[in-house]
TORKERO-625604 format. One record per residue (C-alpha): residue number from 0; x, y, z. Coordinates in nm, 2 decimals, decimal comma. Example, Ala and Ser with C-alpha at 12.3 -4.5 7.8 and 13.67 -1.06 7.14 Angstrom:
BEGIN
@n: 0	u: 1,23	v: -0,45	w: 0,78
@n: 1	u: 1,37	v: -0,11	w: 0,71
***
This chain:
BEGIN
@n: 0	u: 0,00	v: 0,00	w: 0,00
@n: 1	u: 0,13	v: 0,35	w: -0,09
@n: 2	u: 0,03	v: 0,71	w: -0,03
@n: 3	u: -0,08	v: 0,91	w: -0,33
@n: 4	u: -0,16	v: 1,25	w: -0,45
@n: 5	u: -0,35	v: 1,29	w: -0,78
@n: 6	u: -0,29	v: 1,56	w: -1,04
@n: 7	u: -0,62	v: 1,64	w: -1,20
@n: 8	u: -0,98	v: 1,68	w: -1,09
@n: 9	u: -1,20	v: 1,58	w: -1,38
@n: 10	u: -1,35	v: 1,25	w: -1,48
@n: 11	u: -1,03	v: 1,06	w: -1,55
@n: 12	u: -0,90	v: 1,17	w: -1,20
@n: 13	u: -1,21	v: 1,04	w: -1,03
@n: 14	u: -1,17	v: 0,71	w: -1,21
@n: 15	u: -0,81	v: 0,69	w: -1,10
@n: 16	u: -0,89	v: 0,78	w: -0,74
@n: 17	u: -1,16	v: 0,51	w: -0,73
@n: 18	u: -0,91	v: 0,25	w: -0,87
@n: 19	u: -0,63	v: 0,36	w: -0,62
@n: 20	u: -0,86	v: 0,32	w: -0,32
@n: 21	u: -0,99	v: -0,02	w: -0,44
@n: 22	u: -0,62	v: -0,12	w: -0,46
@n: 23	u: -0,58	v: -0,03	w: -0,10
@n: 24	u: -0,38	v: 0,29	w: -0,14
@n: 25	u: -0,44	v: 0,61	w: 0,06
@n: 26	u: -0,52	v: 0,91	w: -0,16
@n: 27	u: -0,45	v: 1,23	w: 0,03
@n: 28	u: -0,58	v: 1,48	w: -0,22
@n: 29	u: -0,59	v: 1,61	w: -0,57
@n: 30	u: -0,48	v: 1,92	w: -0,75
@n: 31	u: -0,67	v: 2,09	w: -1,04
@n: 32	u: -0,72	v: 2,44	w: -1,19
@n: 33	u: -1,04	v: 2,47	w: -0,98
@n: 34	u: -1,20	v: 2,30	w: -0,68
@n: 35	u: -1,42	v: 2,01	w: -0,81
@n: 36	u: -1,53	v: 1,92	w: -0,46
@n: 37	u: -1,44	v: 1,63	w: -0,24
@n: 38	u: -1,46	v: 1,28	w: -0,40
@n: 39	u: -1,44	v: 0,96	w: -0,20
@n: 40	u: -1,30	v: 1,16	w: 0,09
@n: 41	u: -1,03	v: 1,30	w: -0,13
@n: 42	u: -0,99	v: 1,67	w: -0,07
@n: 43	u: -0,89	v: 1,95	w: -0,31
@n: 44	u: -0,54	v: 2,07	w: -0,24
@n: 45	u: -0,51	v: 2,36	w: -0,48
@n: 46	u: -0,38	v: 2,42	w: -0,83
@n: 47	u: -0,11	v: 2,20	w: -0,99
@n: 48	u: 0,15	v: 2,43	w: -0,84
@n: 49	u: 0,06	v: 2,28	w: -0,50
@n: 50	u: 0,28	v: 1,99	w: -0,58
@n: 51	u: 0,58	v: 2,21	w: -0,52
@n: 52	u: 0,46	v: 2,26	w: -0,16
@n: 53	u: 0,39	v: 1,89	w: -0,12
@n: 54	u: 0,76	v: 1,79	w: -0,17
@n: 55	u: 0,88	v: 1,60	w: 0,13
@n: 56	u: 0,53	v: 1,54	w: 0,27
@n: 57	u: 0,37	v: 1,21	w: 0,37
@n: 58	u: 0,35	v: 1,08	w: 0,01
@n: 59	u: 0,62	v: 1,01	w: -0,24
@n: 60	u: 0,38	v: 0,89	w: -0,51
@n: 61	u: 0,17	v: 1,08	w: -0,76
@n: 62	u: -0,07	v: 0,97	w: -1,03
@n: 63	u: -0,16	v: 1,15	w: -1,35
@n: 64	u: -0,53	v: 1,22	w: -1,34
@n: 65	u: -0,55	v: 1,41	w: -1,66
@n: 66	u: -0,68	v: 1,24	w: -1,97
@n: 67	u: -0,58	v: 1,30	w: -2,33
@n: 68	u: -0,59	v: 1,67	w: -2,41
@n: 69	u: -0,54	v: 1,89	w: -2,72
@n: 70	u: -0,19	v: 1,97	w: -2,60
@n: 71	u: 0,00	v: 1,67	w: -2,74
@n: 72	u: 0,28	v: 1,66	w: -2,47
@n: 73	u: 0,08	v: 1,76	w: -2,17
@n: 74	u: 0,07	v: 1,43	w: -1,98
@n: 75	u: 0,45	v: 1,38	w: -2,05
@n: 76	u: 0,52	v: 1,73	w: -1,94
@n: 77	u: 0,34	v: 1,68	w: -1,61
@n: 78	u: 0,51	v: 1,34	w: -1,56
@n: 79	u: 0,85	v: 1,50	w: -1,61
@n: 80	u: 0,76	v: 1,78	w: -1,37
@n: 81	u: 0,64	v: 1,54	w: -1,10
@n: 82	u: 0,95	v: 1,33	w: -1,12
@n: 83	u: 1,17	v: 1,64	w: -1,11
@n: 84	u: 1,00	v: 1,73	w: -0,78
@n: 85	u: 1,09	v: 1,39	w: -0,64
@n: 86	u: 0,76	v: 1,21	w: -0,68
@n: 87	u: 0,74	v: 0,85	w: -0,79
@n: 88	u: 0,48	v: 0,81	w: -1,06
@n: 89	u: 0,42	v: 0,43	w: -1,08
@n: 90	u: 0,23	v: 0,22	w: -1,33
@n: 91	u: -0,13	v: 0,17	w: -1,21
@n: 92	u: -0,34	v: -0,14	w: -1,30
@n: 93	u: -0,70	v: -0,10	w: -1,19
@n: 94	u: -0,83	v: -0,41	w: -1,00
@n: 95	u: -1,04	v: -0,51	w: -1,30
@n: 96	u: -0,77	v: -0,49	w: -1,55
@n: 97	u: -0,59	v: -0,79	w: -1,70
@n: 98	u: -0,22	v: -0,76	w: -1,77
@n: 99	u: -0,03	v: -1,07	w: -1,87
@n: 100	u: 0,30	v: -1,16	w: -1,71
@n: 101	u: 0,59	v: -0,99	w: -1,87
@n: 102	u: 0,40	v: -0,69	w: -2,01
@n: 103	u: 0,62	v: -0,38	w: -1,99
@n: 104	u: 0,49	v: -0,03	w: -1,91
@n: 105	u: 0,66	v: 0,30	w: -1,85
@n: 106	u: 0,61	v: 0,55	w: -1,57
@n: 107	u: 0,27	v: 0,71	w: -1,53
@n: 108	u: 0,09	v: 0,46	w: -1,75
@n: 109	u: -0,26	v: 0,35	w: -1,64
@n: 110	u: -0,46	v: 0,04	w: -1,73
@n: 111	u: -0,82	v: 0,07	w: -1,63
@n: 112	u: -1,10	v: -0,17	w: -1,54
@n: 113	u: -1,19	v: -0,43	w: -1,81
@n: 114	u: -0,89	v: -0,35	w: -2,02
@n: 115	u: -0,67	v: -0,64	w: -2,14
@n: 116	u: -0,30	v: -0,61	w: -2,22
@n: 117	u: -0,17	v: -0,94	w: -2,36
@n: 118	u: 0,17	v: -1,10	w: -2,34
@n: 119	u: 0,46	v: -0,95	w: -2,52
@n: 120	u: 0,32	v: -0,60	w: -2,53
@n: 121	u: 0,52	v: -0,29	w: -2,44
@n: 122	u: 0,36	v: 0,04	w: -2,33
@n: 123	u: 0,55	v: 0,37	w: -2,31
@n: 124	u: 0,54	v: 0,64	w: -2,05
@n: 125	u: 0,22	v: 0,82	w: -1,96
@n: 126	u: -0,01	v: 0,59	w: -2,16
@n: 127	u: -0,38	v: 0,52	w: -2,09
@n: 128	u: -0,54	v: 0,19	w: -2,17
@n: 129	u: -0,90	v: 0,28	w: -2,10
@n: 130	u: -1,21	v: 0,08	w: -1,99
@n: 131	u: -1,26	v: -0,24	w: -2,18
@n: 132	u: -0,99	v: -0,17	w: -2,44
@n: 133	u: -0,78	v: -0,46	w: -2,57
@n: 134	u: -0,41	v: -0,45	w: -2,65
@n: 135	u: -0,33	v: -0,79	w: -2,80
@n: 136	u: 0,00	v: -0,98	w: -2,80
@n: 137	u: 0,32	v: -0,81	w: -2,90
@n: 138	u: 0,19	v: -0,46	w: -2,94
@n: 139	u: 0,42	v: -0,16	w: -2,89
@n: 140	u: 0,28	v: 0,17	w: -2,78
@n: 141	u: 0,50	v: 0,49	w: -2,77
@n: 142	u: 0,48	v: 0,75	w: -2,50
@n: 143	u: 0,15	v: 0,94	w: -2,43
@n: 144	u: -0,07	v: 0,70	w: -2,62
@n: 145	u: -0,44	v: 0,69	w: -2,52
@n: 146	u: -0,64	v: 0,38	w: -2,61
@n: 147	u: -1,00	v: 0,49	w: -2,56
@n: 148	u: -1,28	v: 0,27	w: -2,41
@n: 149	u: -1,36	v: -0,04	w: -2,62
@n: 150	u: -1,09	v: 0,01	w: -2,87
@n: 151	u: -0,91	v: -0,31	w: -3,00
@n: 152	u: -0,55	v: -0,34	w: -3,11
@n: 153	u: -0,49	v: -0,68	w: -3,27
@n: 154	u: -0,16	v: -0,86	w: -3,23
@n: 155	u: 0,17	v: -0,69	w: -3,33
@n: 156	u: 0,03	v: -0,34	w: -3,37
@n: 157	u: 0,27	v: -0,05	w: -3,33
@n: 158	u: 0,14	v: 0,30	w: -3,23
@n: 159	u: 0,37	v: 0,60	w: -3,22
@n: 160	u: 0,40	v: 0,88	w: -2,95
@n: 161	u: 0,11	v: 1,11	w: -2,87
@n: 162	u: -0,16	v: 0,91	w: -3,05
@n: 163	u: -0,53	v: 0,88	w: -2,96
@n: 164	u: -0,71	v: 0,57	w: -3,06
@n: 165	u: -1,08	v: 0,65	w: -3,03
@n: 166	u: -1,37	v: 0,47	w: -2,86
@n: 167	u: -1,45	v: 0,14	w: -3,03
@n: 168	u: -1,18	v: 0,18	w: -3,30
@n: 169	u: -1,02	v: -0,14	w: -3,44
@n: 170	u: -0,66	v: -0,18	w: -3,57
@n: 171	u: -0,60	v: -0,51	w: -3,76
@n: 172	u: -0,29	v: -0,72	w: -3,69
@n: 173	u: 0,06	v: -0,58	w: -3,75
@n: 174	u: -0,06	v: -0,23	w: -3,84
@n: 175	u: 0,19	v: 0,06	w: -3,79
@n: 176	u: 0,05	v: 0,40	w: -3,69
@n: 177	u: 0,30	v: 0,69	w: -3,69
@n: 178	u: 0,32	v: 0,95	w: -3,41
@n: 179	u: 0,07	v: 1,23	w: -3,36
@n: 180	u: -0,24	v: 1,06	w: -3,51
@n: 181	u: -0,60	v: 1,06	w: -3,39
@n: 182	u: -0,80	v: 0,75	w: -3,49
@n: 183	u: -1,17	v: 0,84	w: -3,47
@n: 184	u: -1,43	v: 0,65	w: -3,28
@n: 185	u: -1,54	v: 0,33	w: -3,45
@n: 186	u: -1,28	v: 0,36	w: -3,72
@n: 187	u: -1,11	v: 0,05	w: -3,87
@n: 188	u: -0,75	v: 0,08	w: -3,96
@n: 189	u: -0,65	v: -0,18	w: -4,22
@n: 190	u: -0,33	v: -0,04	w: -4,35
@n: 191	u: -0,02	v: 0,13	w: -4,21
@n: 192	u: -0,05	v: 0,51	w: -4,14
@n: 193	u: 0,27	v: 0,71	w: -4,20
@n: 194	u: 0,13	v: 1,07	w: -4,21
@n: 195	u: 0,02	v: 1,24	w: -3,89
@n: 196	u: -0,34	v: 1,35	w: -3,89
@n: 197	u: -0,70	v: 1,26	w: -3,81
@n: 198	u: -0,83	v: 0,93	w: -3,95
@n: 199	u: -1,20	v: 0,82	w: -3,95
@n: 200	u: -1,43	v: 0,57	w: -4,11
@n: 201	u: -1,41	v: 0,21	w: -4,23
@n: 202	u: -1,15	v: 0,17	w: -4,37
@n: 203	u: -1,00	v: 0,46	w: -4,20
@n: 204	u: -0,90	v: 0,76	w: -4,42
@n: 205	u: -0,73	v: 1,09	w: -4,34
@n: 206	u: -0,95	v: 1,40	w: -4,31
@n: 207	u: -0,72	v: 1,65	w: -4,15
***
């Protein structure tokens, strides 16, 4: 059992607080741009700058409670800042997640309830594998990749840094997706993507 602070106060932060408490950890508070109220007896501590005042306090662990945002590097930037302040930002597997033995994941990565990450897969730093998503065998995710709820990556898929794979999207086996891509909800990717952009539809096509 560890003591945690959570950076973020929105929906993703509340999901993370819920998971941490179910895992038996103590969550001493959260930071956000505004007070979102107490959640599961977890108080608001102030803006994100409050972490600078929390150095050397009871907790040495922090969790990234911000989801994917329009700022491509935001989760990684916060991860680097927290680590520079001396906080440990461990990998978090929610109680209902299934992660096979030998799966590798970088600091700040979160695998949520119902998600499955299969043997041989490697996840980068600050990734999110969201509710009921599947990352099949031997997949490789770069840093700051968000696999949205219900998305499926078949075996051997590679996804570059700062990508968002939308809700219910499907990537067939051995597909390669370059960095800085957004795959829309429900899209089906059937061929490699080598140009950054927004891809939608079945088969997925670039629209921006």
